[in-house]
GUTIMI-301052 format. One record per atom (N, C-alpha, C): x, y, z. Coordinates in pm, whole numbers, padded with zeros to 5 digits, always signed. Layout:
// residues N
XYZ ...
//
This chain:
// residues 347
+09383+02335+03669 +09285+02443+03659 +09297+02530+03785 +09268+02653+03763 +09278+02747+03875 +09170+02714+03978 +09212+02722+04104 +09119+02688+04212 +09003+02785+04216 +09026+02906+04183 +08919+03007+04184 +08814+02979+04078 +08855+02935+03963 +08761+02902+03856 +08676+02782+03892 +08735+02686+03960 +08659+02567+04000 +08549+02605+04098 +08580+02694+04189 +08481+02737+04286 +08366+02810+04217 +08396+02894+04122 +08292+02967+04049 +08204+02873+03968 +08266+02771+03909 +08188+02675+03829 +08092+02596+03916 +08142+02552+04033 +08056+02477+04124 +07942+02564+04175 +07975+02691+04202 +07871+02782+04250 +07764+02805+04141 +07805+02817+04014 +07709+02838+03906 +07619+02717+03888 +07679+02597+03900 +07597+02475+03887 +07497+02465+04001 +07541+02503+04119 +07452+02497+04233 +07335+02594+04217 +07367+02715+04170 +07262+02814+04149 +07162+02766+04043 +07216+02706+03935 +07128+02656+03829 +07036+02546+03880 +07092+02459+03965 +07010+02350+04019 +06900+02404+04108 +06935+02504+04192 +06833+02562+04281 +06725+02633+04200 +06768+02702+04094 +06670+02773+04011 +06575+02675+03943 +06630+02565+03892 +06545+02464+03828 +06446+02403+03926 +06495+02378+04047 +06408+02318+04149 +06295+02413+04186 +06330+02543+04202 +06227+02640+04236 +06122+02656+04123 +06173+02655+03997 +06078+02667+03884 +05984+02547+03877 +06041+02429+03903 +05957+02308+03901 +05852+02312+04011 +05895+02357+04126 +05802+02367+04237 +05693+02469+04210 +05730+02575+04140 +05632+02679+04109 +05520+02626+04019 +05559+02547+03913 +05459+02497+03817 +05377+02382+03873 +05443+02295+03947 +05370+02179+04001 +05297+02211+04129 +05341+02309+04194 +05278+02343+04321 +05149+02419+04303 +05137+02491+04188 +05012+02564+04165 +04901+02466+04137 +04818+02450+04231 +04710+02350+04218 +04609+02394+04114 +04578+02302+04018 +04477+02331+03916 +04341+02336+03982 +04254+02425+03934 +04121+02434+03994 +04046+02304+03977 +03997+02253+04085 +03924+02126+04083 +03787+02146+04019 +03761+02066+03914 +03633+02077+03846 +03525+02016+03933 +03423+02095+03954 +03311+02046+04035 +03231+01945+03956 +03191+01839+04019 +03113+01734+03953 +02980+01793+03905 +02960+01784+03772 +02837+01839+03715 +02719+01751+03752 +02615+01814+03796 +02496+01741+03832 +02424+01692+03705 +02375+01573+03704 +02303+01523+03585 +02181+01610+03555 +02169+01642+03428 +02056+01724+03385 +01929+01642+03397 +01836+01694+03467 +01709+01623+03484 +01629+01629+03353 +01592+01513+03306 +01511+01503+03185 +01373+01454+03220 +01278+01492+03138 +01141+01451+03163 +01115+01311+03112 +00991+01266+03115 +00956+01133+03065 +00976+01123+02915 +00989+01001+02869 +01006+00978+02726 +00869+00976+02658 +00856+01063+02558 +00730+01079+02486 +00745+01019+02347 +00637+00959+02298 +00639+00899+02164 +00628+01009+02059 +00726+01012+01966 +00728+01111+01858 +00737+01038+01724 +00700+01107+01619 +00705+01050+01483 +00847+01055+01431 +00895+00947+01374 +01029+00944+01316 +01033+01005+01176 +00919+01019+01114 +00909+01077+00980 +00772+01142+00967 +00752+01215+00860 +00622+01278+00837 +00517+01170+00814 +00405+01181+00883 +00296+01084+00874 +00173+01155+00821 +00147+01147+00691 +00026+01211+00637 -00099+01136+00677 -00213+01195+00648 -00341+01133+00679 -00355+01001+00602 -00400+00898+00672 -00419+00768+00609 -00301+00674+00624 -00192+00718+00686 -00075+00632+00704 -00103+00525+00808 -00070+00401+00776 -00084+00291+00871 +00043+00284+00954 +00032+00293+01086 +00146+00299+01175 +00213+00162+01183 +00347+00161+01171 +00425+00040+01193 +00535+00069+01294 +00622-00028+01319 +00725-00012+01423 +00826+00095+01388 +00843+00128+01260 +00940+00229+01218 +00882+00370+01215 +00755+00384+01250 +00690+00515+01240 +00711+00603+01363 +00755+00545+01476 +00765+00624+01598 +00885+00577+01681 +00923+00663+01776 +01027+00632+01874 +00998+00712+02001 +01061+00672+02111 +01047+00745+02236 +01164+00842+02251 +01132+00962+02295 +01231+01069+02307 +01207+01145+02437 +01315+01178+02512 +01295+01258+02635 +01229+01391+02603 +01138+01429+02691 +01060+01551+02670 +01054+01630+02800 +01067+01762+02792 +01058+01841+02916 +00929+01811+02992 +00944+01789+03121 +00830+01747+03202 +00719+01851+03202 +00758+01979+03201 +00655+02082+03206 +00579+02097+03075 +00632+02036+02966 +00565+02046+02837 +00486+01920+02801 +00485+01821+02888 +00414+01697+02861 +00264+01720+02875 +00190+01679+02773 +00045+01693+02773 -00021+01559+02804 -00147+01566+02843 -00220+01444+02877 -00240+01352+02757 -00245+01410+02638 -00275+01332+02518 -00153+01261+02462 -00032+01283+02521 +00089+01219+02469 +00096+01074+02514 +00165+00993+02435 +00194+00854+02472 +00331+00853+02542 +00334+00803+02666 +00454+00806+02747 +00503+00665+02771 +00636+00649+02769 +00695+00516+02782 +00697+00472+02928 +00668+00344+02948 +00687+00281+03077 +00579+00310+03178 +00554+00213+03266 +00452+00235+03369 +00492+00340+03470 +00625+00359+03490 +00669+00457+03585 +00646+00599+03539 +00632+00619+03408 +00609+00752+03354 +00472+00762+03293 +00379+00687+03349 +00247+00679+03290 +00157+00795+03328 +00206+00885+03413 +00124+00997+03453 +00176+01126+03396 +00086+01209+03349 +00122+01338+03296 +00140+01438+03407 +00152+01567+03373 +00175+01668+03473 +00064+01677+03575 -00057+01644+03534 -00168+01655+03628 -00218+01519+03674 -00135+01417+03656 -00171+01285+03706 -00250+01201+03609 -00269+01247+03487 -00347+01170+03389 -00262+01057+03333 -00322+00942+03315 -00250+00827+03262 -00224+00845+03115 -00100+00812+03071 -00067+00829+02932 +00014+00718+02874 +00042+00609+02948 +00125+00501+02900 +00046+00412+02805 +00118+00355+02706 +00052+00265+02611 +00159+00179+02548 +00130+00053+02527 +00226-00039+02468 +00244-00005+02320 +00370-00008+02271 +00392+00020+02129 +00319-00080+02039 +00303-00204+02087 +00233-00303+02005 +00088-00264+01980 +00030-00188+02071 -00108-00145+02053 -00122-00035+01948 -00011+00033+01919 -00016+00139+01818 +00001+00086+01677 +00070-00027+01662 +00095-00082+01530 -00038-00124+01467 -00063-00076+01345 -00187-00105+01275 -00289+00006+01285 -00265+00105+01371 -00356+00219+01376 -00332+00310+01256 -00426+00400+01232 -00421+00486+01114 -00417+00632+01159 -00338+00712+01088 -00325+00853+01120 -00449+00927+01072 -00517+00995+01165 -00635+01072+01131 -00599+01217+01098 -00503+01273+01172 -00454+01409+01150 -00306+01402+01117 -00261+01481+01021 -00122+01477+00976 -00027+01508+01092 +00087+01435+01097 +00187+01451+01201 +00321+01477+01134 +00392+01581+01174 +00523+01611+01118 +00630+01531+01191 +00747+01519+01128 +00858+01444+01186 +00903+01512+01316 +00923+01431+01421 +00965+01484+01550 +00853+01535+01637 +00732+01540+01587 +00618+01590+01665 +00562+01477+01751 +00525+01506+01876 +00463+01402+01960 +00333+01351+01899 +00313+01221+01911 +00192+01158+01861 +00087+01165+01971 -00027+01219+01938 -00135+01233+02035 -00241+01125+02013 -00319+01103+02116 -00421+00999+02108 -00529+01033+02006 -00562+01160+01993 -00666+01197+01900 -00625+01192+01755 -00494+01178+01728 -00447+01177+01589 -00447+01038+01529 -00482+00935+01607 -00480+00797+01558 -00618+00735+01573 -00646+00641+01484 -00772+00565+01488 -00736+00418+01493 -00794+00345+01588 -00766+00203+01603 -00859+00120+01516 -00814+00000+01476 -00904-00090+01404 -01026-00121+01488 -01141-00114+01424 -01266-00138+01493 -01334-00011+01538 -01258+00100+01547 -01320+00226+01585 -01401+00282+01468 -01496+00364+01501 -01577+00427+01398 -01490+00521+01314 -01501+00510+01183 -01424+00595+01094 -01284+00545+01067 -01252+00421+01111 -01115+00371+01089 -01085+00355+00941 -01175+00289+00868 -01150+00266+00725 -01151+00396+00647 -01239+00489+00684 -01242+00618+00616 -01114+00695+00638 -01052+00681+00757 -00924+00748+00783 -00810+00684+00706 -00820+00553+00678 -00714+00484+00606 -00712+00519+00458 -00823+00571+00406 -00830+00605+00264 -00759+00736+00237 -00691+00742+00123 -00629+00866+00080 -00733+00963+00027 -00696+01090+00010 -00791+01189-00042 -00843+01148-00181 -00974+01152-00199 -01034+01118-00327 -01043+00971-00356 -01005+00884-00262 -01006+00740-00285 -01131+00677-00224 -01162+00555-00269 -01278+00480-00222 -01233+00341-00180 -01315+00276-00100 -01288+00138-00059 -01388+00046-00128 -01338-00064-00183 -01424-00160-00252 -01377-00300-00216 -01473-00392-00202 -01445-00527-00156 -01465-00627-00270 -01375-00724-00275 -01379-00829-00378 -01382-00964-00308 -01474-01053-00345 -01473-01188-00287 -01360-01272-00346 -01291-01348-00262 -01181-01432-00306 -01193-01567-00238 -01112-01660-00285 -01102-01792-00225 -00955-01820-00198 -00926-01939-00149 -00786-01975-00126 -00708-01977-00257 -00776-02007-00368 -00709-02012-00498 -00690-01874-00557 -00793-01790-00549 -00784-01657-00610 -00723-01553-00517 -00703-01588-00389 -00647-01494-00292 -00507-01527-00248 -00429-01594-00333 -00287-01627-00307 -00275-01706-00177 -00367-01796-00153 -00364-01890-00041 -00353-01820+00093 -00404-01698+00104 -00402-01627+00231 -00276-01552+00262 -00184-01541+00165 -00057-01473+00188 -00062-01325+00150 -00179-01269+00141 -00196-01125+00117 -00240-01061+00248 -00172-00955+00287 -00198-00890+00415 -00227-00742+00392 -00294-00677+00487 -00317-00533+00474 -00188-00456+00455 -00191-00366+00357 -00072-00290+00323 +00000-00341+00200 -00029-00465+00157 +00033-00520+00036 -00025-00454-00088 +00046-00470-00199 +00001-00422-00329 -00027-00542-00420 -00141-00538-00490 -00181-00651-00573 -00227-00602-00709 -00228-00695-00805 -00289-00675-00936 -00418-00756-00942 -00513-00709-01021 -00641-00779-01038 -00645-00844-01175 -00672-00975-01177 -00677-01053-01300 -00821-01103-01319 -00880-01073-01434 -01016-01115-01467 -01012-01232-01564 -01080-01341-01528 -01090-01459-01613 -01236-01475-01654 -01259-01490-01785 -01397-01499-01834 -01402-01585-01960 -01522-01632-01992 -01550-01707-02114 -01632-01619-02208 -01583-01599-02330 -01650-01514-02427 -01709-01604-02535 -01842-01603-02546 -01911-01689-02642 -01899-01632-02783 -01883-01721-02880 -01879-01682-03020 -01993-01744-03098 -02009-01711-03227 -02118-01767-03309 -02087-01910-03354 -02095-02003-03259 -02066-02142-03292 -01935-02187-03232 -01932-02311-03180 -01810-02364-03124 -01796-02327-02977 -01690-02376-02914 -01670-02348-02771 -01636-02201-02749 -01661-02150-02629 -01632-02009-02602 -01482-01984-02592 -01445-01858-02609 -01304-01817-02595 -01274-01797-02448 -01171-01864-02398 -01127-01849-02260 -01014-01747-02257 -01028-01644-02173 -00929-01536-02170 -00910-01490-02026 -00785-01458-01993 -00749-01402-01863 -00678-01271-01888 -00720-01165-01814 -00672-01030-01844 -00639-00957-01714 -00522-00895-01709 -00484-00810-01596 -00548-00674-01617 -00651-00645-01540 -00729-00523-01564 -00680-00406-01480 -00624-00431-01361 -00579-00323-01272 -00450-00365-01203 -00366-00266-01174 -00237-00294-01111 -00213-00198-00995 -00129-00244-00904 -00081-00163-00791 -00196-00117-00700 -00285-00209-00666 -00396-00178-00577 -00352-00205-00432 -00379-00110-00343 -00340-00125-00202 -00449-00198-00124 -00409-00301-00052 -00501-00379+00030 -00521-00308+00163 -00647-00283+00198 -00680-00217+00323 -00713-00316+00434 -00782-00423+00399 -00825-00520+00501 -00856-00653+00434 -00846-00759+00512 -00888-00893+00470 -00998-00936+00566 -01115-00966+00511 -01236-00985+00592 -01258-00859+00675 -01267-00873+00808 -01283-00754+00895 -01154-00720+00968 -01041-00774+00922 -00913-00748+00988 -00832-00650+00903 -00789-00542+00967 -00706-00442+00899 -00562-00446+00945 -00526-00541+01033 -00389-00556+01080 -00350-00702+01068 -00220-00727+01071 -00169-00862+01063 -00171-00928+01201 -00205-01055+01204 -00206-01131+01328 -00072-01200+01346 -00013-01186+01464 +00118-01246+01491 +00104-01343+01607 +00195-01444+01609 +00195-01540+01718 +00285-01493+01830 +00309-01580+01930 +00391-01542+02044 +00535-01513+02005 +00585-01576+01898 +00722-01553+01852 +00735-01430+01765 +00623-01362+01735 +00628-01243+01651 +00616-01271+01504 +00588-01395+01465 +00573-01430+01324 +00430-01404+01278 +00417-01358+01154 +00284-01329+01099 +00208-01458+01074 +00084-01463+01119 +00000-01582+01104 -00079-01571+00975 -00072-01674+00892 -00146-01678+00766 -00285-01733+00794 -00387-01658+00759 -00525-01698+00781 -00603-01695+00650 -00701-01782+00641 -00788-01782+00524 -00890-01670+00537 -00924-01612+00426 -01024-01506+00426 -01105-01517+00298 -01224-01457+00300 -01316-01463+00187 -01335-01328+00119 -01296-01220+00184 -01315-01086+00130 -01186-01007+00143 -01157-00928+00041 -01040-00838+00042 -01090-00699+00006 -01061-00602+00093 -01099-00463+00069 -00978-00386+00021 -00995-00313-00090 -00885-00241-00152 -00919-00094-00168 -00816-00014-00187 -00831+00129-00211 -00832+00155-00361 -00929+00235-00407 -00944+00259-00551 -01000+00398-00573 -00978+00449-00692 -01043+00574-00732 -01188+00544-00768 -01274+00644-00778 -01414+00616-00812 -01431+00543-00945 -01353+00582-01047 -01367+00514-01177 -01317+00370-01170 -01209+00346-01097 -01158+00210-01083 -01255+00124-01003 -01322+00182-00903 -01422+00107-00828 -01537+00063-00919 -01575+00148-01015 -01678+00110-01111 -01631-00006-01198 -01506-00003-01240 -01454-00112-01324 -01453-00244-01247 -01415-00238-01120 -01412-00361-01041 -01552-00417-01025 -01650-00331-01005 -01788-00377-00991 -01838-00446-01117 -01807-00389-01233 -01847-00452-01359 -01770-00581-01381 -01641-00583-01345 -01560-00703-01367 -01613-00820-01286 -01668-00796-01169 -01721-00906-01088 -01840-00973-01155 -01914-00900-01238 -02028-00959-01308 -01986-01029-01438 -01864-01005-01484 -01818-01065-01610 -01755-01201-01590 -01686-01220-01480 -01615-01346-01459 -01557-01354-01319 -01446-01424-01306 -01380-01447-01178 -01260-01353-01164 -01249-01288-01048 -01137-01198-01021 -01037-01270-00931 -00913-01271-00971 -00804-01327-00892 -00706-01216-00856 -00639-01232-00741 -00541-01136-00696 -00401-01189-00723 -00314-01099-00767 -00175-01133-00794 -00087-01042-00711 -00011-01100-00617 +00071-01022-00524 +00190-00960-00596 +00213-00832-00574 +00321-00759-00638 +00447-00761-00552 +00562-00754-00618 +00689-00741-00549 +00710-00597-00504 +00790-00578-00400 +00819-00444-00352 +00901-00365-00452 +00974-00433-00541 +01059-00364-00638 +00983-00322-00763 +00858-00369-00779 +00784-00336-00901 +00752-00188-00910 +00722-00126-00797 +00686+00016-00800 +00801+00101-00848 +00924+00068-00806 +01040+00145-00849 +01062+00131-00999 +01044+00010-01053 +01063-00011-01196 +00959+00065-01278 +00834+00060-01235 +00729+00132-01308 +00745+00283-01295 +00800+00328-01183 +00823+00471-01165 +00932+00519-01261 +01037+00440-01277 +01141+00476-01373 +01086+00479-01515 +00998+00386-01546 +00937+00385-01679 +00851+00508-01701 +00776+00549-01597 +00693+00669-01608 +00778+00794-01626 +00894+00798-01561 +00984+00912-01578 +01042+00916-01718 +01075+00797-01772 +01135+00792-01905 +01036+00831-02014 +00910+00796-01996 +00808+00827-02097 +00752+00968-02082 +00791+01039-01976 +00739+01175-01955 +00603+01179-01891 +00555+01064-01843 +00424+01061-01778 +00428+01138-01646 +00542+01134-01578 +00560+01207-01454 +00637+01334-01483 +00583+01446-01446 +00644+01576-01473 +00682+01641-01340 +00811+01655-01317 +00860+01720-01196 +00892+01865-01229 +00829+01961-01162 +00852+02102-01195 +00996+02144-01172 +01041+02241-01249 +01177+02292-01234 +01190+02367-01102 +01305+02351-01041 +01331+02417-00914 +01272+02348-00794 +01220+02226-00813 +01162+02153-00701 +01272+02106-00606 +01246+02114-00478 +01342+02069-00378 +01343+01916-00370 +01442+01864-00297 +01452+01719-00283 +01330+01663-00211 +01278+01737-00112 +01159+01690-00040 +01037+01689-00131 +01024+01790-00217 +00911+01795-00309 +00919+01682-00412 +01039+01656-00463 +01056+01546-00558 +01022+01412-00492 +01067+01394-00368 +01037+01268-00299 +00888+01252-00277 +00819+01362-00245 +00674+01355-00225 +00602+01319-00355 +00646+01378-00468 +00586+01347-00597 +00610+01202-00634 +00733+01155-00614 +00765+01016-00646 +00682+00919-00562 +00668+00950-00434 +00592+00861-00347 +00446+00856-00388 +00391+00971-00424 +00251+00975-00466 +00229+00895-00593 +00322+00907-00689 +00309+00833-00814 +00324+00683-00790 +00417+00646-00702 +00441+00504-00678 +00325+00436-00608 +00242+00511-00537 +00133+00452-00461 -00002+00457-00533 -00007+00512-00652 -00136+00524-00720 -00172+00394-00789 -00299+00357-00793 -00341+00240-00872 -00334+00269-01021 -00306+00168-01100 -00286+00184-01244 -00397+00111-01317 -00461+00181-01411 -00570+00121-01488 -00551+00145-01638 -00426+00148-01681 -00400+00174-01822 -00416+00049-01907 -00328+00035-02006 -00335-00080-02094 -00315-00208-02016 -00399-00307-02045 -00393-00433-01974 -00331-00541-02061 -00271-00639-01997 -00219-00756-02067 -00320-00869-02056 -00318-00960-02152 -00415-01069-02151 -00352-01194-02209 -00413-01308-02177 -00372-01439-02227 -00497-01516-02264 -00502-01572-02384 -00617-01650-02429 -00587-01799-02416 -00692-01878-02434 -00675-02022-02427 -00578-02075-02532 -00575-02009-02650 -00482-02053-02754 -00337-02029-02718 -00309-01933-02626 -00172-01911-02581 -00124-02019-02485 -00218-02092-02427 -00183-02195-02330 -00187-02334-02392 -00290-02359-02473 -00307-02491-02533 -00340-02476-02681 -00285-02563-02764 -00312-02559-02908 -00454-02600-02941 -00523-02661-02845 -00659-02707-02868 -00763-02602-02829 -00718-02485-02787 -00808-02377-02751 -00798-02265-02853 -00901-02180-02854 -00903-02068-02947 -00817-01954-02895 -00769-01876-02990 -00693-01756-02955 -00771-01629-02985 -00885-01643-03050 -00970-01527-03081 -01112-01576-03104 -01206-01483-03104 -01346-01518-03130 -01361-01548-03279 -01416-01666-03319 -01428-01698-03462 -01526-01605-03532 -01485-01562-03650 -01573-01475-03729 -01685-01557-03794 -01791-01492-03838 -01903-01561-03901 -01865-01600-04043 -01867-01731-04073 -01825-01784-04203 -01939-01775-04304 -01909-01785-04438 -02016-01787-04541 -02113-01902-04521 -02063-02018-04473 -02151-02131-04450 -02254-02098-04342 -02207-02028-04238 -02300-01989-04132 -02401-01889-04185 -02357-01800-04272 -02450-01702-04330 -02554-01772-04416 -02512-01872-04497 -02606-01946-04582 -02708-02022-04498 -02660-02086-04391 -02754-02159-04306 -02854-02065-04239 -02807-01944-04207 -02897-01846-04148 -03003-01802-04249 -02964-01787-04376 -03061-01750-04480 -03165-01859-04500 -03121-01985-04499 -03215-02096-04513 -03314-02097-04398 -03264-02072-04278 -03353-02070-04163 -03458-01960-04176 -03418-01844-04226 -03513-01733-04244 -03616-01767-04350 -03575-01830-04461 -03668-01868-04567 -03772-01968-04517 -03729-02059-04435 -03823-02156-04380 -03926-02089-04291 -03879-01994-04214 -03974-01922-04130 -04075-01844-04215 -04029-01787-04328 -04119-01713-04417 -04221-01808-04480 -04175-01925-04518 -04265-02023-04577 -04372-02067-04478 -04330-02079-04352 -04428-02118-04250 -04535-02010-04234 -04489-01886-04239 -04585-01777-04228 -04679-01775-04346 -04624-01794-04467 -04706-01794-04589 -04804-01911-04590 -04754-02028-04547 -04841-02146-04547 -04954-02132-04447 -04932-02055-04342 -05039-02036-04244 -05151-01948-04297 -05128-01880-04413 -05231-01793-04470 -05305-01859-04587 -05295-01990-04602 -05369-02065-04706 -05470-02159-04642 -05577-02191-04721 -05684-02278-04671 -05705-02389-04773 -05713-02511-04722 -05740-02626-04808 -05893-02651-04811 -05955-02651-04934 -06099-02670-04953 -06121-02804-05027 -06202-02888-04967 -06230-03021-05025 -06372-03022-05081 -06385-03047-05213 -06515-03052-05281 -06522-03181-05365 -06621-03265-05325 -06643-03391-05400 -06514-03470-05410 -06442-03473-05300 -06320-03551-05297 -06200-03482-05355 -06220-03361-05409 -06105-03288-05464 -06067-03175-05369 -05936-03159-05342 -05884-03055-05253 -05831-02938-05333 -05870-02819-05286 -05823-02698-05351 -05759-02606-05246 -05637-02555-05273 -05566-02462-05182 -05601-02319-05219 -05664-02249-05125 -05706-02111-05150 -05615-02019-05069 -05551-01922-05138 -05465-01822-05071 -05552-01711-05012 -05565-01715-04879 -05651-01618-04810 -05588-01479-04810 -05452-01471-04808 -05385-01341-04797 -05413-01254-04920 -05434-01313-05036 -05457-01234-05157 -05598-01177-05160 -05690-01240-05087 -05828-01194-05086 -05851-01083-04986 -05753-01060-04900 -05770-00955-04801 -05743-00818-04859 
//
């Protein structure tokens, strides 16, 4: 190879290497702007807010609220604030409260989802107006006496749904009475047992079963009248409902057209209608069981009046008439002879 060409080739390679080195130095040498460490955003104390819409009469449970950071300048004295360290509001007012103390309280004023829960919007058990706040619009509270047998052995707690079963003896014209048990009301909401409107828990957090003698339930005015009459007819027993029963009965109401959802209703409106229907007490057709359904030696219906009973009743009436007629006669004795004188004919 020509010596001149070799020199040119070496020079070109050298130039290329220098150019590459300079380009690399240019890109790596340009220092990237150092990102300044962002200061943590200062957040205010954690305020208790509603996790869902809480209408009037809602009983607060652990799923009804959560703590959420809130701007410090917007914290009010009436808010519930988490922790003892954040127990003071903007002006030094105490606002801390244990979540366990809120469970079992009742919403007095409606609270929207995400809205802070205020002290004035809740009523504690034992406070004046607590039971009235727990009642829904147009509803009444009525109390039924129960025992360990008729009250499901104490396993009914406030917030449960129960059915009312009436047991009575129906007398007939002769023979033993008809024994019958009838489910008169369904889906009744329990408000309190005795004077307790909340569940009692032990140190481990388990619900304590206690005996009680009175159960207070929510009812419409007409249903309250039925319960009052039923207590004078016989014995009322409570039957605890499953949580899935409401969904099944709601589907049945939709299938029969009993529930009418307007056209164009939003998903929230449909959910509100469904919830309202699922929580209403039911006083429609009742089911019943007679003694004959349980035992072959009991009656299944009230016996009708037989011809023999009618004949015996006629004989009894005739005897009474004869007694009345005989009381209007006088026996007269003359010279040893007795004469019966009918006084009624001489009048």
